N, C-alpha and C positions, 0 to 999 in steps of 0.2 A: 716697745717692750715686747719680748717674745712671750706667748702664752705658755703656762706650765703644761707639762705632759699630762694627757688625759683630760685636759680642760676643754669643755664644749661651750662656745659662746651662746648666750641666750638670744633668741630671735623673737621680737615682739609679735603678738598675735595679729596686729594690723599690718604687718609687713607683707609685701608682695614679692613674688619671685619674678624677676625680669625675664623677658623672652630670650631664649638662647640665640647665639649667633646663627647665621644662615647655615643650614646643614646639620644643626644639632639634633633636630627632630628625627632625622633618619638614623642618628647615632644613639637614639634612645633618650634624648634630653627632654626637659619639660617644655610645655607649650601653654602660655598664659599663666594666670595666677592661681593660688590655692594649692591645697595638698591633693595629690593623685594617688590612689591605691595601686599596688603593683599589677592587679588584674587589668587595669586600664591600658596597660602597655601591650596586651596581647594583640597580635595581628587581627584586623577585621573588627576590632572593638570600637563602637561608636560612643564617644564620651558623652555627647549631649543626651542620648537616649538611655545611657547606662545599660545597653544590651547589645549582643552581637549584631553586626551589620548583616542584612540579608545577602544571600549568595547571588551572584549575577544571574539573570535570566538567560537560559540557553535559547538563542535565537537561530541556531543552525541545527537541523535534524537530518540525519542520513538513515534511510531505511533500505535494507538489503536482505537477501536470503532466498530460500527455495519456495516459500509460500506466498505466491503472488496475491492471493485473495486478501491476506492479512496486511500486506504492504499497501495495496490500493485502499483498503478500508481505513488504515491509520493515516495515510496521506490525505484522503478526502476529509476526514474529521479535523485534521490539523489545519488544512487550508481553509475550511469553513470557519474555524475559530479565528484564525488570523484575519481573514477577509471581512469578517463581521465588524471589525473595528476600523475599516477603511471607509472613507467618505466618497471615494470615486474609483473609477476603473484604472486611473493612471497609476495607482499604487501597486498594481499586480502585473507581473510579467511571467509568462510560462515559456520555458525553453525546452524543446525536444532534445532528448539526450543524444539521439543518433546524429552524428556530424557536429556536435557542439565541441568547441575548443576552449581552452583555459582563458584566452584573451577575451572572448565574447562573454563568458560567464563573469569574469572579473569586472568587465565594464558594467554589467547589469547590477552586480553586487555593490559597486562603489557609487552608483548614481544616487544623488540626494532626492528625498521625497519632494513632490511638487505640491499637491493639495492635501496630502495625508500625513498622519503622524509618523508613518514609517512606510517602507516599501516591502513587498513580498515577492520573492523570486523562487519559482518552482521549476526544478529540472526533473523531468519524468522519463523513466525507463532508460537510463544511461546504461549501455552495455557493460557488463562487469569487466571484460578485458580492457576497456578504455577508461575505466574509472580513475586510475592513477594519474592520467594526463590532466585531470581537472584540479589536482591538488594545489598547484601554484595560485589558483584563483581564490583560494580560501585563506591565504596568508594574512589577509586583513579584512575583517568583516565589521563595518561600522555599526554602532548601536541603532542606527536608523534603518537597518535592513534585516529582514528575517528570510532565511534560506531553507528550502526543503529540497532534498535530492533523493530520488528513488532509483535503485539499481536493479536492472534486469539480471538477477543471479546473485550468487553469494560471493562476498569479498573475504580474502584471507586475513588472518590476524594482523599481519604486518603491512597491510595496504596503506599506501601513502595518503590517499584521500581520507580514509578513516582516521589516520593519525593527525592530519591537518585539521579536520573538524574537531577532534578532541582537544587539540592544542588551542583552537579558537573558542573553547568553552562550550562547544556544541555536544550533541548526543548522537551516538551511533547505536542503532537497534537492528538486530538480526531476527528475521521472521522465519522460523523453521517449520517443516511439515509437522502437523499434529498427529499423534498416534496414541492408541490405547486410551488410557484414562483421560489424558488432556483433550483428545478429540471428543470423547463422550461428554466431558464437562462443557466444552465449547458449544457442542450441538445443543445441550440442554439449555444453556443461556440463550442461544439463538432462538430456540423454540419458544421460550418464554417471551422474548421480544416480539415474536410473531403471534402471540396469544395462544400458543399451544402448550402442551404439558411435556415434562421431561421424559415421560414414558413413550410418547410419540417420537421424541428425538432419539431415544434408544432404538426404537424400531427402525427408524430411518437409517441410523448408523449401521445396523446389522445387515441391511440389504443393499446399501449404497457404497460405491467405491469411496475410499478415504480422500475425497476431493472436496474441499470446502465450498467451491463454487456449485458443485452438483448438490451437495447436502443442503446448502442454503436455498437453491432453486426448488428442491423437493419440499422443504419446509414452507416456502412461499406458496407453492401450489396447494399444499394441504390447508394452509391458512385461508387461501382464497376460497377453497371448497367449504370450509367451515363458515366463512363470512357470508356465503350464499344462503345460509340457513340450514344446510344439510348436516346430518349427524356423522361425526367421524368415529366409526367403530373400528376395531382392529382389522376386521375383514375389508372394510372400505379402504383403510390405509394401505393394506397389502395390495389391493387392486390398483390404487393410484400411483404407487411407487414404481419407478422405472429401473431401479438399481439391480434387481434380481435377474434382469435379462441382458446383462452386459455382453455375453457371448454373441447373442443375436444382433445386438447393436453394432458390435465390431464387424460382423458379417455384412450388415447393411451398409456401413460406411465404406467397406472394402469394395462394394459393388455400386457405389454412388457416383464416382468420378472416373473419367471426364463426363460420362453420361450414365444415368441409372440403367442397369441391366434388368432383364426379366427377373433375375434372382432377387434384385433389390425390391421390386414390386411385391414379390412373393413373401419376402421376409417382413416387409412393412405391414402387409395385410395380416400376417401371423401375429405380429406384435400387437396391433390394434384390436384384433379379435380375441387375443389371449388375455386381455385385461389392461393393457397399457393404453393410455389415452392417445388418440391420433395426434393431438397437438404436442404431446410429449415426444412422440416419434419425430415429428417435424423439428422440434427444438433440438434434439440430439443430432439431426442431420445438419441443422444450421451451425451448431458448435463445430462440427467436423469441417464444414466448408469454410467457416471463419478461420479455423486453424490453418488450413491449407492456404488460404489467401494471405495470412500473415507470414507464413513461411515463404511463400512465393515472393513477397516484397523483400524479404531478407536475402533471398537468392539473387534478386535483381541488384541488390547493393553489394553483391560479391561476397557475402558471408558463407563460410563453410558449414558443413553439418555439425562439427564440434562446436563452433561458435553459436550456432542456433540452439543447440542443446543446452549450452551454458547460460543462455539468456532467458529460456522459457521454462516454466514450472511443470509442464506436462511430462508424463513418463517418457524416458528416452525412446522406448519402442514405438510409442505413438508418434513422436516427432520424426523418427526414422521413416515411418510409413508416409507421413504427411510430406516429408521432404522429397520422397520418391515420386509421389503423385504430383507435387507442385511443379516439378520440372516441365511437365507437358500441359500444365493447366493454363487456361486463358483468364487473366484477372477480371476482364470485363464479364465473362460468363459466370465467374464465381460471384461477383457482385450482383449480377442479375438474378442468380439463384437465391441469394440472401433476400433480395427484395421480394421474390416470388413467395418465399416461405413467410415473410412478414405479412404479405397480403393475405395469404391463406389463413394465418392465425387471426387476423382481423375479421375476415369473412366468417370464420367459425364463431368467434366470440360475439359477433353482432347478429348471429342467427341467420346469415344469408345462405349458408351451404351446410350440407351434412358432413360431419367431420371425417368419416371413413371414405365416403365417395370423393370428398375434396382432396384427401390424401392421395388417392389413386390419380386424380387429375394433376395434382402438384408434381408427382414423380414423372409424369409424361412431359411436363413443361421444363424440367430441369436439364 
């Protein structure tokens, strides 16, 4: 007998709703017995917990940009956190970006863990112009692998590698040069971490180039001075800081390679006797030599000046000068110079030599 129009059959309370045919769940059908409220059909809703399911954890991180210091700092902290959960060294694999191809990276990403809950794959300093070539390797990232990639330079908005990582549920972060208020706030936080005050940080920022590596080095030096038991007055801070003598520092580095000239010795003496610590002079020389050594290595790999500039965070003018010097530089001599500066600093800190006389001797050995 046909039911009358508008008639709704009664359903006993103890009745159950049968499971739908295969595929009905995807079409919005019921699953299991009992009554379900409409909100339980929202994507990502976990019926059992009656709360939204957690978002997937991003296990792929790409860091790029112009601020190398922030990139290295974030990468170091990320890897320390990931590696702290590993039980062996088998779960960690570091790949140098230079010369890396997509097939090699994909092989590392797809490997299954051996003795650890997951694998960690770190790609460091991948040149920005070559970053897109790695995109195919990230088409599939298993949940048992965590990937960190740092880029030497900045990637454009439509970069294929960045898009591939985003599609894989990962995170892309750009680290830009800090300026103005953001630089001052960063320096203040860094000073507090070193046990110093924001006022000291402001003084450092006023007389130091806007280079996070230099600012952090100056703060570390001031913190070490304070830790020795000495009092950090405004006058002492001014004497300890190296930033206000940048013109003379540039003149010194201009006369440093391939061998220090008499002018280099004269400038170094003027800096140390004018209030700058001799070890700080040596540190700035070491930074310049290390830069030239890095540029020389890139030249030997056939990289052009424009490629080197895109990969490094230093000012283009500084890189240009280092590129010119590096053409005629001997890598072995550069490495020997860095070792000599290291030995000098150790001898000064251990009280074996006088800082100023030792600096004169150091320049004759370079």
